[in-house]
N, C-alpha and C positions, 0 to 999 in steps of 0.2 A: 526478422522476428515477426511472428503473427500474434493474434489475440489469444491464443491458447496458453493458459497458465497451468502449472502443476498444482496438485492438491495441497502441497506444502504452502505455496504462495497464497492460495485462496483461503486456506484454514487460518494462516497467520493473520491475514488482513481482516477477515471476519471476526477473529478473536479480539483483535485490537479495537475494532469498532464496538463490539459488545462490552469491552472494558470501559468504554466511555471516553476514549481519546478523541479529541476534536481534530478532524482532518479537513482540508480544503479541497477545492476542485483544481488546484494548481500543483503540478508535479514537484517543483522546487520547494514549495512550502512543506509538502508531505515528506520530502526527503530530509529536510532539516529537522522536522519533528521526530522522525525515526532515529536520527543521529547515529550513534554508535551502539545502539541496543541490539542490532542484528549482526550475525556473525561475519557476513561478507558484503562487499559493496554491490555485487551483482544481485544478491537476494534483496538487499535494501532497496535498490532501484526497481526491482520487479514488484515488490510489495507496494512501494510508493506509486508506481504506475497503475497497479490494479486498484488501489484506493482512489486514485484520481478518476478512474473509469467508473467506479461505483458511485462516487459523489456526482459525477456528471449525469449518470443515468437517473438518479433520484430527482434531479431538478427538472 
């Protein structure tokens, strides 16, 4: 897998950040924060990974 993410993943992640949900720069923590709120494990992991990348870039 590469770094290219679909619009769905990017839109979901940015929407969660705008809502004020606090995420970390650790994948495992982000994955547990998302929990079962997303429809599938694959999408949850992709969103958590994208959020991790966003937080690392901001630092």
